[in-house]
C-alpha positions in Angstrom: -16.7 -0.5 4.1 -13.4 -1.9 5.7 -10.1 -1.2 5.0 -9.2 -0.6 1.3 -5.9 1.1 -0.1 -4.5 1.6 -3.5 -1.2 3.5 -2.6 2.0 4.6 -4.1 4.6 6.4 -1.9 8.0 7.8 -3.4 10.4 9.1 -1.0 13.9 10.3 -0.5 14.4 8.4 2.5 12.4 7.3 5.7 8.8 7.3 4.7 7.1 7.3 8.0 9.5 10.0 8.9 9.0 12.1 5.9 5.1 11.7 6.2 5.1 12.8 9.8 6.7 16.3 8.8 4.3 17.1 5.8 1.9 20.1 5.9 -0.2 21.3 3.0 0.8 19.8 -0.4 2.8 21.8 -2.6 0.0 22.4 -5.6 2.8 23.1 -8.4 4.8 20.0 -7.4 1.7 17.9 -7.3 0.4 18.9 -10.7 4.0 18.3 -12.3 4.0 14.7 -10.6 0.6 14.0 -12.0 1.5 15.2 -15.4 4.7 13.1 -15.3 3.0 9.9 -14.1 -0.4 10.3 -15.8 0.3 12.1 -19.2 -3.0 13.1 -20.9 -5.2 13.0 -17.6 -7.3 15.9 -16.8 -6.1 17.5 -13.7 -8.4 19.3 -11.2 -7.7 20.3 -7.8 -9.9 19.0 -5.1 -10.7 20.2 -1.7 -8.6 19.1 1.2 -8.1 15.4 1.8 -6.3 13.3 4.3 -4.5 9.9 4.1 -7.6 8.1 5.3 -9.6 9.4 2.4 -6.9 9.5 -0.1 -5.6 6.1 -0.2 -8.7 4.7 -1.7 -10.3 7.2 -4.2 -13.2 6.5 -6.6 -12.3 4.4 -9.5 -10.8 6.6 -12.3 -9.9 9.2 -10.1 -6.3 9.8 -8.6 -5.5 11.6 -5.4 -2.0 12.9 -5.3 0.1 15.3 -3.0 3.5 16.3 -3.1 6.0 17.8 -0.7 9.8 18.1 -0.7 11.1 14.5 -0.5 8.0 12.5 -0.6 4.9 12.1 -3.0 1.8 10.2 -2.2 -0.6 8.8 -4.8 -4.1 7.2 -4.0 -5.3 5.1 -7.3 -7.3 2.0 -7.5 -5.4 1.1 -10.7 -2.3 0.2 -8.5 -4.2 -2.5 -6.7 -2.8 -5.4 -8.7 -2.5 -9.0 -7.9 1.4 -8.9 -8.9 3.0 -5.8 -7.5 6.2 -6.7 -9.5 4.1 -5.9 -12.6 3.5 -2.2 -11.6 3.6 -0.2 -15.0 7.2 0.4 -15.8 6.8 4.2 -16.0 5.6 4.3 -12.5 8.7 2.3 -11.3 11.1 4.3 -13.3 9.9 7.5 -11.6 11.4 6.0 -8.5 15.0 6.3 -9.7 17.2 7.4 -6.7 14.2 7.1 -4.4 12.3 4.6 -2.4 9.0 3.4 -3.9 6.3 1.7 -1.7 3.2 0.2 -3.1 0.4 -0.7 -0.6 -2.9 -2.4 -1.6 -5.6 -4.0 0.7 -9.1 -5.1 -0.1 -10.7 -6.3 3.1 -13.7 -7.8 1.6 -11.7 -10.5 0.1 -9.0 -10.4 2.8 -6.5 -9.5 0.0 -3.1 -7.9 0.7 -0.3 -6.8 -1.7 2.9 -4.6 -1.0 5.9 -4.1 -2.6 9.0 -2.0 -2.0 11.6 -0.6 -4.7 14.8 1.0 -3.9 16.3 3.0 -6.8 14.1 1.3 -9.1 14.9 -2.2 -7.9 12.4 -4.4 -6.7 13.6 -5.8 -3.3 10.5 -7.2 -1.8 6.8 -7.9 -3.3 4.2 -10.0 -1.5 0.4 -10.5 -2.7 -1.8 -13.1 -1.0 -5.3 -13.6 0.0 -7.3 -16.9 1.5 -8.9 -17.7 -1.9 -5.9 -17.5 -4.0 -3.1 -18.2 -1.7 0.4 -16.7 -2.1 0.0 -15.0 -5.6 3.6 -13.3 -5.4 6.4 -13.7 -3.0 9.6 -11.9 -4.2 12.5 -10.9 -2.0 13.4 -11.8 1.6 10.7 -11.0 4.0 10.9 -7.5 5.9 11.4 -7.5 9.6 7.7 -6.7 10.4 6.7 -9.7 8.4 8.9 -12.2 10.5 6.3 -13.0 13.3 3.8 -14.0 10.8 6.0 -16.4 8.9 7.3 -17.9 12.0 3.7 -18.7 13.2 3.8 -16.0 16.2 0.6 -14.3 14.5 -1.9 -16.9 13.5 -5.1 -16.2 11.9 -7.9 -15.9 14.5 -10.8 -16.8 12.5 -14.3 -17.3 14.1 -16.5 -19.2 11.5 -20.2 -18.4 10.6 -22.7 -20.6 12.7 -23.4 -23.8 10.8 -20.4 -23.5 8.5 -18.0 -26.3 8.5 -14.9 -25.4 10.3 -12.0 -25.7 7.7 -8.8 -24.3 8.5 -8.1 -20.7 7.2 -6.3 -21.1 4.2 -3.4 -19.0 5.3 -1.0 -19.1 8.4 -1.9 -15.7 9.2 -4.6 -13.1 8.4 -3.5 -11.1 5.4 -5.2 -7.7 6.8 -3.3 -8.0 10.1 -0.1 -8.1 8.0 -1.4 -5.6 5.8 -1.9 -3.1 8.7 1.7 -3.9 10.2 3.0 -3.4 6.5 1.1 0.0 6.3 2.5 1.1 9.8 6.2 -0.1 9.1 6.5 1.1 5.4 4.3 4.4 5.7 3.9 5.2 9.4 0.1 5.1 9.5 -2.8 2.5 9.6 -6.3 2.3 8.3 -7.8 -0.1 11.0 -6.8 -1.0 14.4 -5.0 0.9 17.2 -1.9 3.0 16.6 1.3 1.9 18.3 2.7 4.4 20.6 
């Protein structure tokens, strides 16, 4: 299946630090958050999930969890080519907080992520080898710098018999996507965790 994420995280500070300290989600807080962000949607409690499964729920389903200081939503509808166009009500919910959007679809090597601080977009990037750079707003974040500097080139092995054309991007979006997920949220979907 490969890596796929459609993830929003609202946090009152350092997302990785907050997520490392969570336990069982607060059901009442979670229901209130879903009602606020998805008005009119039917809410149903599901059995326990984890970040691995929860970041890419089936289409039409939203996975959500809320703890003091941090809220997580998995929703395929946030997998949009231009993260800066995230629906306004979802951005408005980040007042006085940090909002992180992370989306990957490994089948097409597409990556998108964005960060808002107190409702203000500070960084948005979306790219794929087929479309190139779709959106690039704000200054690159520290974890991106080795990619843009050419220190993390795409290492693509062509299929036998295919003409060797250079990869359309200077780095592989999924590698940057995993580093973005690690830096912004404190976990990864594929690869080896850093110690």
